[in-house]
MIZATOR-258455 format. One record per residue (C-alpha): x, z, y. Coordinates in nm, 3 decimals, always signed. Last residue first. Layout:
BEGIN
x | z | y
X | Z | Y $
...
end
This chain:
BEGIN
x | z | y
-10.693 | +10.960 | +28.504 $
-10.714 | +11.020 | +28.885 $
-10.433 | +11.323 | +28.795 $
-10.205 | +11.041 | +28.642 $
-10.172 | +10.855 | +28.993 $
-10.184 | +11.186 | +29.206 $
-9.870 | +11.264 | +28.984 $
-9.734 | +10.961 | +29.017 $
-9.726 | +10.955 | +29.405 $
-9.610 | +11.259 | +29.467 $
-9.223 | +11.181 | +29.564 $
-9.319 | +10.929 | +29.804 $
-9.538 | +10.545 | +29.744 $
-9.580 | +10.323 | +30.049 $
-9.373 | +10.046 | +29.922 $
-9.700 | +9.828 | +29.905 $
-9.634 | +9.717 | +29.563 $
-9.627 | +10.090 | +29.446 $
-9.970 | +10.143 | +29.662 $
-10.121 | +9.840 | +29.520 $
-10.086 | +9.919 | +29.204 $
-9.926 | +9.617 | +28.989 $
-9.600 | +9.731 | +28.911 $
-9.750 | +10.077 | +28.804 $
-9.947 | +9.951 | +28.542 $
-9.672 | +9.708 | +28.334 $
-9.485 | +10.086 | +28.385 $
-9.748 | +10.220 | +28.197 $
-9.776 | +9.872 | +27.922 $
-9.418 | +9.952 | +27.876 $
-9.456 | +10.327 | +27.807 $
-9.386 | +10.257 | +27.437 $
-9.546 | +10.437 | +27.075 $
-9.329 | +10.309 | +26.771 $
-9.271 | +10.045 | +26.519 $
-9.312 | +9.763 | +26.706 $
-9.153 | +9.655 | +27.049 $
-9.200 | +9.347 | +27.273 $
-9.065 | +9.296 | +27.619 $
-9.252 | +8.972 | +27.773 $
-9.487 | +9.165 | +27.969 $
-9.227 | +9.364 | +28.109 $
-9.060 | +9.058 | +28.181 $
-9.342 | +8.898 | +28.367 $
-9.392 | +9.226 | +28.578 $
-9.079 | +9.277 | +28.659 $
-8.969 | +8.937 | +28.807 $
-9.300 | +8.957 | +28.981 $
-9.150 | +9.275 | +29.130 $
-8.878 | +9.120 | +29.276 $
-8.981 | +8.825 | +29.427 $
-9.213 | +9.070 | +29.613 $
-8.901 | +9.258 | +29.691 $
-8.689 | +8.999 | +29.798 $
-8.372 | +8.771 | +29.672 $
-8.426 | +8.851 | +29.294 $
-8.262 | +9.106 | +29.064 $
-8.460 | +9.321 | +28.780 $
-8.354 | +9.567 | +28.522 $
-8.511 | +9.674 | +28.232 $
-8.352 | +9.987 | +28.118 $
-8.403 | +10.061 | +27.729 $
-8.536 | +10.191 | +27.434 $
-8.469 | +10.564 | +27.574 $
-8.643 | +10.901 | +27.383 $
-8.380 | +11.147 | +27.445 $
-8.222 | +11.285 | +27.194 $
-8.275 | +11.516 | +26.857 $
-8.586 | +11.290 | +26.680 $
-8.387 | +10.962 | +26.641 $
-8.498 | +10.626 | +26.685 $
-8.453 | +10.453 | +26.413 $
-8.279 | +10.087 | +26.381 $
-8.472 | +9.837 | +26.207 $
-8.462 | +9.559 | +26.509 $
-8.232 | +9.708 | +26.759 $
-8.136 | +9.970 | +26.984 $
-7.878 | +10.065 | +27.233 $
-8.022 | +9.909 | +27.608 $
-7.916 | +9.805 | +27.924 $
-8.128 | +9.489 | +27.968 $
-8.035 | +9.318 | +28.261 $
-8.277 | +9.010 | +28.407 $
-8.197 | +8.746 | +28.714 $
-8.153 | +8.456 | +28.541 $
-8.344 | +8.486 | +28.207 $
-8.389 | +8.748 | +27.964 $
-8.675 | +8.975 | +27.820 $
-8.637 | +9.190 | +27.480 $
-8.805 | +9.155 | +27.121 $
-8.814 | +9.377 | +26.857 $
-8.918 | +9.475 | +26.561 $
-8.994 | +9.721 | +26.299 $
-8.820 | +9.970 | +26.537 $
-8.834 | +10.306 | +26.301 $
-8.955 | +10.670 | +26.474 $
-8.933 | +10.834 | +26.759 $
-9.262 | +10.913 | +27.021 $
-9.206 | +11.155 | +27.291 $
-9.504 | +11.244 | +27.428 $
-9.568 | +11.073 | +27.751 $
-9.918 | +11.309 | +27.798 $
-10.106 | +11.199 | +27.527 $
-10.173 | +10.894 | +27.708 $
-9.818 | +10.801 | +27.825 $
-9.706 | +10.764 | +27.463 $
-9.272 | +10.755 | +27.395 $
-9.049 | +10.596 | +27.319 $
-8.877 | +10.475 | +27.662 $
-8.861 | +10.208 | +27.868 $
-8.701 | +10.304 | +28.138 $
-8.704 | +10.038 | +28.434 $
-8.535 | +9.935 | +28.728 $
-8.571 | +9.741 | +29.045 $
-8.320 | +9.537 | +29.181 $
-8.398 | +9.378 | +29.622 $
-8.118 | +9.101 | +29.741 $
-7.837 | +9.139 | +29.903 $
-7.685 | +9.467 | +29.996 $
-7.322 | +9.337 | +30.154 $
-7.001 | +9.644 | +30.163 $
-6.696 | +9.485 | +30.198 $
-6.671 | +9.747 | +30.535 $
-6.689 | +10.046 | +30.349 $
-6.372 | +9.892 | +30.164 $
-6.290 | +9.759 | +29.835 $
-6.022 | +9.766 | +29.627 $
-6.045 | +10.141 | +29.628 $
-5.689 | +10.292 | +29.526 $
-5.576 | +10.351 | +29.138 $
-5.496 | +10.632 | +29.015 $
-5.592 | +10.587 | +28.612 $
-5.953 | +10.771 | +28.682 $
-6.064 | +10.584 | +29.002 $
-5.986 | +10.235 | +28.808 $
-6.193 | +10.418 | +28.526 $
-6.477 | +10.498 | +28.767 $
-6.438 | +10.186 | +28.941 $
-6.484 | +9.978 | +28.606 $
-6.819 | +10.228 | +28.579 $
-6.934 | +10.157 | +28.911 $
-6.880 | +9.741 | +28.880 $
-6.950 | +9.663 | +29.251 $
-7.191 | +9.307 | +29.311 $
-7.369 | +9.524 | +29.554 $
-7.753 | +9.464 | +29.502 $
-7.700 | +9.416 | +29.104 $
-7.438 | +9.719 | +29.092 $
-7.690 | +9.974 | +29.309 $
-7.998 | +9.840 | +29.055 $
-7.702 | +9.934 | +28.754 $
-7.641 | +10.256 | +28.882 $
-7.991 | +10.389 | +28.788 $
-7.910 | +10.615 | +28.469 $
-7.643 | +10.796 | +28.721 $
-7.255 | +10.778 | +28.639 $
-7.104 | +11.188 | +28.728 $
-7.103 | +11.452 | +28.946 $
-7.451 | +11.478 | +29.094 $
-7.524 | +11.652 | +29.424 $
-7.803 | +11.798 | +29.576 $
-8.136 | +11.799 | +29.830 $
-7.975 | +11.706 | +30.122 $
-8.210 | +11.638 | +30.383 $
-8.317 | +11.383 | +30.600 $
-8.573 | +11.299 | +30.923 $
-8.692 | +10.963 | +30.912 $
-9.004 | +11.047 | +31.008 $
-9.244 | +11.019 | +30.714 $
-8.949 | +11.289 | +30.588 $
-8.655 | +11.176 | +30.368 $
-8.523 | +11.382 | +30.046 $
-8.168 | +11.301 | +29.988 $
-7.920 | +11.267 | +29.654 $
-7.557 | +11.254 | +29.680 $
-7.434 | +11.054 | +29.385 $
-7.087 | +11.064 | +29.251 $
-6.784 | +10.820 | +29.142 $
-6.481 | +10.933 | +29.119 $
-6.334 | +11.167 | +29.395 $
-6.414 | +11.471 | +29.584 $
-6.219 | +11.673 | +29.748 $
-6.547 | +11.864 | +29.848 $
-6.551 | +11.861 | +30.253 $
-6.538 | +11.486 | +30.230 $
-6.727 | +11.394 | +29.954 $
-7.056 | +11.530 | +30.167 $
-6.920 | +11.332 | +30.437 $
-6.933 | +11.046 | +30.268 $
-7.301 | +11.142 | +30.160 $
-7.397 | +11.207 | +30.601 $
-7.180 | +10.836 | +30.649 $
-7.433 | +10.685 | +30.411 $
-7.723 | +10.858 | +30.559 $
-7.670 | +10.758 | +30.926 $
-7.624 | +10.367 | +30.795 $
-7.872 | +10.380 | +30.575 $
-8.095 | +10.534 | +30.875 $
-7.970 | +10.289 | +31.126 $
-8.019 | +9.977 | +30.902 $
-8.372 | +10.062 | +30.825 $
-8.530 | +10.354 | +30.557 $
-8.874 | +10.449 | +30.781 $
-9.068 | +10.176 | +30.591 $
-8.948 | +10.280 | +30.298 $
-8.883 | +10.020 | +30.074 $
-8.544 | +10.164 | +29.957 $
-8.322 | +9.919 | +29.855 $
-8.260 | +9.964 | +29.571 $
-8.551 | +10.071 | +29.328 $
-8.622 | +10.326 | +29.064 $
-8.866 | +10.373 | +28.826 $
-8.931 | +10.650 | +28.550 $
-8.719 | +10.973 | +28.779 $
-8.804 | +11.290 | +28.612 $
-8.936 | +11.593 | +28.879 $
-9.273 | +11.607 | +28.737 $
-9.313 | +11.245 | +28.698 $
-9.094 | +11.005 | +28.922 $
-9.111 | +10.730 | +29.108 $
-8.973 | +10.821 | +29.446 $
-8.605 | +10.682 | +29.289 $
-8.538 | +10.484 | +29.642 $
-8.113 | +10.382 | +29.559 $
-7.941 | +10.350 | +29.856 $
-7.668 | +10.190 | +29.978 $
-7.310 | +10.182 | +29.814 $
-7.100 | +10.439 | +29.970 $
-6.705 | +10.430 | +30.028 $
-6.454 | +10.697 | +30.074 $
-6.067 | +10.684 | +30.066 $
-5.897 | +10.989 | +30.017 $
-5.609 | +10.880 | +29.729 $
-5.789 | +11.030 | +29.433 $
-6.037 | +10.792 | +29.471 $
-6.416 | +10.780 | +29.642 $
-6.733 | +10.593 | +29.545 $
-7.053 | +10.733 | +29.654 $
-7.430 | +10.644 | +29.513 $
-7.683 | +10.740 | +29.793 $
-8.040 | +10.905 | +29.695 $
-8.344 | +10.880 | +29.806 $
-8.617 | +11.035 | +29.703 $
-8.940 | +10.996 | +29.947 $
-9.173 | +11.269 | +30.056 $
-9.475 | +11.409 | +30.043 $
-9.498 | +11.752 | +30.166 $
-9.124 | +11.889 | +30.242 $
-9.111 | +12.211 | +30.059 $
-8.857 | +12.467 | +30.160 $
-8.567 | +12.612 | +29.986 $
-8.527 | +12.947 | +29.826 $
-8.243 | +12.984 | +29.609 $
-8.226 | +13.072 | +29.204 $
-7.949 | +13.283 | +28.964 $
-8.036 | +13.303 | +28.658 $
-7.806 | +13.143 | +28.427 $
-7.770 | +13.021 | +28.091 $
-7.867 | +12.698 | +28.207 $
-8.202 | +12.616 | +27.946 $
-8.338 | +12.919 | +27.905 $
-8.180 | +13.141 | +28.192 $
-8.326 | +12.879 | +28.425 $
-8.628 | +12.902 | +28.229 $
-8.660 | +13.283 | +28.284 $
-8.561 | +13.253 | +28.618 $
-8.807 | +13.007 | +28.723 $
-9.091 | +13.180 | +28.536 $
-9.010 | +13.528 | +28.681 $
-9.017 | +13.376 | +29.064 $
-9.293 | +13.139 | +29.058 $
-9.511 | +13.463 | +28.934 $
-9.420 | +13.647 | +29.208 $
-9.430 | +13.384 | +29.498 $
-9.780 | +13.242 | +29.433 $
-9.921 | +13.587 | +29.639 $
-9.719 | +13.479 | +29.933 $
-9.880 | +13.110 | +29.899 $
-9.788 | +12.748 | +29.809 $
-9.494 | +12.844 | +29.536 $
-9.369 | +12.612 | +29.388 $
-9.143 | +12.620 | +29.052 $
-8.834 | +12.502 | +28.963 $
-8.593 | +12.559 | +28.647 $
-8.589 | +12.211 | +28.449 $
-8.647 | +11.919 | +28.697 $
-8.359 | +11.762 | +28.566 $
-8.118 | +11.996 | +28.701 $
-8.063 | +12.353 | +28.728 $
-7.725 | +12.552 | +28.796 $
-7.887 | +12.730 | +29.104 $
-8.226 | +12.739 | +28.982 $
-8.519 | +12.699 | +29.232 $
-8.793 | +12.856 | +29.393 $
-8.926 | +12.609 | +29.608 $
-9.157 | +12.696 | +29.888 $
-9.449 | +12.648 | +30.052 $
-9.479 | +12.795 | +30.268 $
-9.288 | +12.919 | +30.604 $
-8.913 | +12.964 | +30.688 $
-8.904 | +13.288 | +30.749 $
-9.178 | +13.431 | +30.534 $
-8.996 | +13.310 | +30.259 $
-8.696 | +13.451 | +30.321 $
-8.838 | +13.782 | +30.313 $
-9.062 | +13.724 | +30.011 $
-8.746 | +13.562 | +29.798 $
-8.567 | +13.925 | +29.907 $
-8.798 | +14.120 | +29.803 $
-8.866 | +13.894 | +29.459 $
-8.482 | +13.977 | +29.379 $
-8.106 | +13.839 | +29.382 $
-8.143 | +13.505 | +29.623 $
-7.844 | +13.261 | +29.541 $
-7.704 | +13.134 | +29.878 $
-7.842 | +13.087 | +30.237 $
-8.198 | +13.097 | +30.154 $
-8.400 | +12.785 | +30.315 $
-8.457 | +12.509 | +30.579 $
-8.334 | +12.152 | +30.381 $
-8.025 | +12.069 | +30.457 $
-7.861 | +11.779 | +30.735 $
-7.524 | +11.746 | +30.621 $
-7.241 | +11.892 | +30.923 $
-6.990 | +11.969 | +30.672 $
-7.048 | +12.355 | +30.712 $
-7.405 | +12.303 | +30.571 $
-7.311 | +12.110 | +30.306 $
-7.085 | +12.330 | +30.203 $
-7.360 | +12.580 | +30.193 $
-7.622 | +12.332 | +30.025 $
-7.379 | +12.279 | +29.781 $
-7.299 | +12.685 | +29.696 $
-7.675 | +12.772 | +29.637 $
-7.685 | +12.393 | +29.434 $
-7.414 | +12.613 | +29.178 $
-7.334 | +12.252 | +29.049 $
-7.153 | +12.107 | +29.353 $
-6.875 | +12.373 | +29.353 $
-6.856 | +12.403 | +28.991 $
-6.786 | +11.998 | +28.981 $
-6.571 | +11.998 | +29.259 $
-6.386 | +12.228 | +29.136 $
-6.332 | +12.107 | +28.750 $
-6.221 | +11.775 | +28.909 $
-6.386 | +11.480 | +28.970 $
-6.500 | +11.235 | +28.649 $
-6.302 | +11.022 | +28.376 $
-6.160 | +11.332 | +28.246 $
-5.778 | +11.231 | +28.144 $
-5.628 | +11.445 | +27.816 $
-5.292 | +11.596 | +27.762 $
-5.481 | +11.947 | +27.614 $
-5.520 | +12.125 | +27.939 $
-5.650 | +11.857 | +28.104 $
-5.950 | +11.775 | +27.860 $
-6.000 | +12.160 | +27.859 $
-6.060 | +12.200 | +28.248 $
-6.314 | +11.917 | +28.276 $
-6.485 | +12.074 | +27.948 $
-6.483 | +12.380 | +28.157 $
-6.622 | +12.177 | +28.457 $
-6.902 | +12.082 | +28.266 $
-7.109 | +11.794 | +28.442 $
-7.073 | +11.485 | +28.171 $
-7.081 | +11.687 | +27.892 $
-7.429 | +11.651 | +27.770 $
-7.590 | +11.424 | +28.038 $
-7.412 | +11.124 | +28.227 $
-7.087 | +10.948 | +28.087 $
-6.834 | +11.163 | +27.929 $
-6.562 | +10.935 | +27.955 $
-6.250 | +11.109 | +27.809 $
-5.880 | +10.971 | +27.815 $
-5.587 | +10.941 | +27.632 $
-5.748 | +10.896 | +27.333 $
-5.514 | +10.940 | +27.004 $
-5.725 | +10.906 | +26.757 $
-5.686 | +11.249 | +26.589 $
-5.588 | +11.419 | +26.894 $
-5.918 | +11.253 | +27.091 $
-6.132 | +11.328 | +26.777 $
-6.028 | +11.635 | +26.889 $
-6.138 | +11.711 | +27.208 $
-6.466 | +11.622 | +27.093 $
-6.516 | +11.888 | +26.813 $
-6.364 | +12.128 | +26.997 $
-6.598 | +12.055 | +27.282 $
-6.908 | +12.065 | +27.077 $
-7.203 | +11.968 | +27.360 $
-7.238 | +11.567 | +27.132 $
-7.221 | +11.736 | +26.816 $
-7.298 | +12.097 | +26.730 $
-7.517 | +12.156 | +27.080 $
-7.666 | +11.812 | +27.012 $
-7.870 | +11.899 | +26.706 $
-7.766 | +11.649 | +26.466 $
-7.478 | +11.728 | +26.268 $
-7.155 | +11.718 | +26.374 $
-6.816 | +11.483 | +26.488 $
-6.826 | +11.145 | +26.397 $
-6.548 | +10.991 | +26.480 $
-6.548 | +10.561 | +26.555 $
-6.289 | +10.362 | +26.616 $
-6.234 | +9.995 | +26.814 $
-6.621 | +10.046 | +26.924 $
-6.895 | +9.806 | +26.838 $
-7.067 | +10.064 | +26.521 $
-7.072 | +10.419 | +26.686 $
-7.211 | +10.282 | +27.031 $
-7.491 | +10.082 | +26.860 $
-7.603 | +10.373 | +26.650 $
-7.617 | +10.359 | +26.259 $
-7.422 | +10.694 | +26.221 $
-7.625 | +10.867 | +26.466 $
-7.775 | +11.142 | +26.322 $
-7.445 | +11.248 | +26.122 $
-7.350 | +11.264 | +26.532 $
-7.151 | +11.007 | +26.696 $
-6.831 | +10.946 | +26.910 $
-6.688 | +10.621 | +26.996 $
-6.324 | +10.555 | +27.028 $
-6.220 | +10.293 | +27.275 $
-5.909 | +10.048 | +27.337 $
-5.890 | +9.926 | +27.708 $
-5.816 | +9.597 | +27.773 $
-6.023 | +9.584 | +28.124 $
-6.300 | +9.409 | +28.011 $
-6.311 | +9.627 | +27.693 $
-6.364 | +9.899 | +27.857 $
-6.631 | +9.817 | +28.092 $
-6.795 | +9.704 | +27.737 $
-6.722 | +10.047 | +27.621 $
-6.869 | +10.201 | +27.918 $
-7.196 | +9.970 | +27.893 $
-7.236 | +10.093 | +27.494 $
-7.182 | +10.446 | +27.591 $
-7.477 | +10.438 | +27.850 $
-7.715 | +10.281 | +27.623 $
-7.710 | +10.573 | +27.326 $
-7.456 | +10.827 | +27.324 $
-7.169 | +11.039 | +27.478 $
-6.837 | +11.124 | +27.477 $
-6.679 | +10.845 | +27.530 $
-6.337 | +10.820 | +27.406 $
-6.118 | +10.600 | +27.642 $
-5.723 | +10.462 | +27.527 $
-5.494 | +10.296 | +27.722 $
-5.433 | +10.554 | +28.023 $
-5.268 | +10.581 | +28.389 $
end
């Protein structure tokens, strides 16, 4: 059991966690960089500790500073949110060494699932469908050429320690493989400090569908249905919905994917919240892609459809409590959509646009949720992601959710910085999206058309 939680993050997710802790009677500690002294999370927590200069490596990624803040404030648990230290096994071990509870899975599970090649091998052994590819890390170009010849082109070269769309290259022919292999390795080393790569067959225009799971420390596992995350640009998600509108996604496929996700959890001894990500082809075949060992940006749509508070569940599991729900208790009611509202200029290649928000109006009403950490007068700093808010709507049907999101976007007002609101609104009016007939190549095709 713990009584004071330090949130090792910033922005809307830090605010989200602080609010969940308050509902559970837990004291909160925020940490902030010098650039975030006036940030909302720093203001609403019970205590706040400045842990370093603006760059993430000197503040939010500074493990010593985070743990020193725990010591200073008496925090006996750390919730890492997403990004930053959330999937860092070394940090999870340091927390245990310092007697601080890490709100997340064990370091061993993080290590196993963070290495994409090892994770795929584990899933294959557990009977979870896996995309054809290398059995582990590929050491040389010659080995890559041999594997690509066996599984057939096109292939994806991917960083074993990757994430966020980094360290990924596509080769459609043997002639493209050499450059894809070398550039993926360079980016993997630069971004993750690990140049290990693996190969997998490229599925042409599948859906990106993920299953939310919860597991406690007593061996109980449930899944909370699926989210469709196929609207993405260069492997970065922009809009998500729950449940998936894919024509192949019926209750039978949902159950098979859910059971596969639960097998994935059981195979790794996983506890806490996690997300098993799959690619689904047009015939309804699904393949394990990766597992994220943390809360997801898009978790609110699952919460609205199932009624389960995932962050509070994380905190309860970390306190050693058994899951309060069984699989048969989970029902998916209605439809939810999330749009990520960012300070960026879509007309200029989605260039980030940090700056001062001079005026702000965020929509509300029944079935409209805003997860945000900005306010009028707040200056979005240039050192972090450009998210202004997550706009989430919930309605009885998908068509009603689309209509609600259109009006919510139309009401959303941000003055002082460029945003992607108009771009999101155009997506909601796109006939292909409205019909639910999109795939992971949808947005790139749309952008190429101008």
